[in-house]
C-alpha positions in Angstrom: 15.2 -26.7 8.3 11.6 -26.8 7.1 11.7 -30.3 8.5 11.7 -28.7 12.3 7.9 -28.2 12.8 7.3 -31.6 10.9 9.2 -33.5 13.0 7.9 -31.8 16.1 4.8 -32.8 14.9 5.8 -35.9 14.6 6.9 -36.5 18.0 4.1 -34.7 19.4 1.9 -37.0 17.5 0.5 -33.8 16.0 1.2 -34.0 12.4 -1.4 -35.1 9.8 0.1 -36.6 6.5 -2.8 -36.2 4.7 -2.6 -32.2 5.4 0.6 -32.2 4.7 0.6 -34.0 1.4 -2.2 -31.7 0.0 -0.2 -28.7 1.2 3.1 -30.0 -0.4 1.4 -30.8 -3.5 0.0 -26.9 -4.2 3.2 -25.7 -3.0 5.1 -27.9 -5.9 2.0 -27.2 -8.2 2.7 -23.0 -7.3 6.5 -23.3 -8.2 5.7 -25.2 -11.4 3.2 -22.6 -12.7 5.5 -19.6 -12.1 8.3 -21.3 -13.6 6.6 -21.8 -16.6 5.1 -17.8 -16.7 8.6 -16.7 -15.8 10.1 -19.1 -18.8 7.6 -17.1 -21.4 8.0 -13.9 -20.0 11.7 -14.0 -20.6 11.1 -15.2 -24.0 8.9 -11.6 -24.0 6.1 -13.9 -24.7 4.0 -11.8 -22.2 0.4 -13.0 -23.8 0.7 -16.4 -23.2 1.6 -15.2 -19.6 -0.9 -13.4 -18.7 -3.2 -16.5 -20.3 -1.3 -19.0 -18.0 -2.2 -16.2 -14.9 -5.6 -16.1 -15.9 -5.9 -20.0 -15.9 -4.6 -20.4 -12.6 -6.6 -17.5 -11.1 -9.7 -20.0 -12.4 -8.4 -23.2 -11.0 -7.4 -21.3 -7.6 -10.6 -19.5 -7.0 -10.8 -20.6 -3.1 -7.2 -19.9 -2.4 -6.9 -16.4 -1.4 -2.7 -16.6 -1.0 -2.3 -17.9 -4.4 -4.7 -15.7 -6.5 -3.2 -12.0 -4.6 0.5 -14.0 -6.0 -1.3 -14.0 -9.2 -2.4 -10.6 -9.4 1.0 -9.7 -8.1 2.8 -11.3 -10.8 0.1 -10.2 -13.1 0.3 -6.5 -12.3 4.5 -6.7 -13.0 4.0 -8.4 -16.7 1.2 -5.8 -17.3 3.8 -2.8 -15.6 6.9 -3.8 -17.6 5.8 -1.8 -21.2 5.3 1.3 -19.3 8.1 0.9 -16.9 10.2 0.9 -20.1 8.6 4.1 -21.2 9.2 5.8 -18.1 13.1 4.5 -18.0 13.4 5.6 -21.2 12.4 9.6 -20.0 8.8 9.5 -21.3 7.4 9.8 -17.8 4.2 12.1 -18.7 3.1 9.0 -21.1 3.6 6.3 -18.6 1.6 8.2 -16.3 -1.1 8.6 -19.0 -0.6 4.6 -19.6 -1.3 4.1 -16.3 -4.1 5.5 -15.9 -5.6 3.8 -19.0 -4.7 0.2 -16.9 -6.2 1.0 -14.0 -9.7 0.8 -15.8 -9.2 -3.0 -16.6 -7.3 -3.9 -13.6 -8.8 -5.3 -10.4 -9.3 -3.1 -7.1 -6.3 -4.4 -5.7 -4.3 -4.1 -8.7 -5.7 -0.5 -9.0 -5.1 0.0 -5.4 -1.1 -0.5 -6.0 -1.3 1.3 -9.4 -2.5 4.3 -7.6 0.2 4.6 -5.0 2.8 3.7 -7.8 0.9 6.9 -9.9 1.2 8.9 -6.6 5.1 8.2 -6.8 5.6 8.9 -10.2 3.6 12.5 -9.8 5.7 13.2 -6.6 9.2 12.3 -8.5 7.4 15.1 -11.5 6.7 18.1 -8.7 3.2 17.6 -9.7 1.8 18.1 -6.4 -1.9 19.1 -7.8 -1.7 16.1 -10.4 -0.4 14.0 -6.7 -3.2 15.2 -4.6 -6.0 14.1 -6.7 -4.3 11.0 -6.8 -4.6 10.8 -3.2 -8.2 11.1 -3.5 -8.5 8.3 -5.8 -6.8 6.2 -3.7 -9.4 6.8 -0.4 -12.1 6.7 -3.0 -11.6 3.1 -4.0 -13.9 1.2 -2.5 -12.0 -1.6 -0.8 -9.3 1.1 0.3 -6.6 -0.3 2.1 -6.3 1.7 5.8 -2.6 1.0 5.9 -1.6 2.0 2.6 -3.8 5.4 3.0 -1.4 6.0 6.0 1.3 5.4 4.0 0.7 7.8 2.1 -0.4 10.4 4.4 3.1 10.1 6.1 4.9 10.4 2.8 3.1 13.6 2.3 3.8 14.9 5.7 7.5 14.3 5.3 7.7 16.2 1.9 5.5 19.1 3.0 6.7 19.8 6.6 9.4 22.1 5.2 6.7 24.2 3.0 3.5 23.3 4.1 2.1 26.7 2.4 3.6 25.2 -1.3 1.7 21.9 -1.1 -1.8 22.8 0.5 -3.3 20.5 -1.8 -0.9 17.8 -1.2 -1.9 18.2 2.9 -5.4 18.6 2.3 -5.9 15.2 0.0 -3.7 13.7 2.5 -5.9 14.8 5.8 -8.9 13.4 3.8 -7.0 9.9 3.0 -6.1 10.1 7.1 -10.0 10.6 7.7 -10.6 7.7 5.3 -8.1 5.2 6.9 -9.9 6.0 10.5 -13.1 4.7 9.4 -11.3 0.9 9.2 -11.9 -0.9 12.5 -8.4 -1.4 13.8 -5.2 -0.5 16.4 -5.5 3.0 14.3 -3.0 4.9 16.5 0.1 5.7 14.2 -2.8 7.1 11.5 -4.2 9.2 14.5 -0.5 10.5 14.6 -0.1 11.0 11.4 -3.4 13.0 11.0 -2.7 15.1 13.6 1.1 16.2 12.1 -0.8 17.0 8.8 -3.4 19.8 10.7 -0.4 20.8 12.7 0.8 21.9 9.0 -2.3 23.4 8.3 -2.2 25.7 11.3 -4.9 23.7 13.7 -3.0 23.3 16.6 -6.1 22.6 19.3 -7.2 19.8 16.6 -3.5 18.3 16.3 -3.7 18.4 20.9 -7.1 16.6 20.4 -5.7 14.2 17.3 -2.8 13.3 19.0 -4.5 12.3 22.7 -6.4 10.5 20.3 -3.2 8.4 18.9 -2.1 8.0 22.6 -5.2 5.8 23.5 -4.1 3.0 21.2 -1.5 0.6 21.9 0.2 1.7 18.8 -0.2 5.1 19.8 1.6 4.6 23.1 5.5 5.6 22.0 8.0 7.8 23.4 8.0 9.6 20.5 4.1 10.1 20.3 4.6 11.4 23.6 7.0 13.9 22.9 5.2 15.0 19.9 2.1 16.0 22.2 4.7 17.9 24.7 5.6 19.5 21.1 2.3 20.5 20.1 1.3 21.6 23.9 4.9 24.0 23.9 3.7 25.3 20.9 0.5 26.6 21.2 1.6 28.0 24.8 4.3 29.9 23.0 1.7 30.9 20.1 -0.5 32.5 23.2 
């Protein structure tokens, strides 16, 4: 199946043999490295596996995709003993270990750990601590707007039945959504999320303004979002 694109390039006269050769070697080298690392992990030699990853990162300094793959693998190795603690029922100890690990990882890994910690705290129904975890995510130097929006929507889904019992969570989710809006992108979904959260806070006027803003973006012009705007306007009319 992987031959389709090269064959099409050969037929069209656009296939570059040397470029393909470099890409193919890189793919083979990466597969060999992953196999070597996985073998060490299976044998319980995590320290050596982490050394291999560190060396591979140095060798792939200009390869963003490779670095991202290695980052994910490195984090999974470091998380393995913490996950074992959590599975055995020591969730509070696991959360403390996550906090410690967050001080010694890359910014991208720290962002992933923040989400992991948030979900653990939500499972524990520790709303105030989960709210603080959201604030930590939003305050990261390179906070991912998509991740912030995903977390904010999770809070909405959790809090919509009883918002008064989750005020700190909703407030943190609002702040996270506002942070996500600082990113220059199609923010239709983020405006929509923020509108839902503000509705939970009881501010219908602002929720309507936010949802109108959501509909100005291509990603916001969906039937569901238009229906939600009408729902907000109806609710406001009924209050008046």
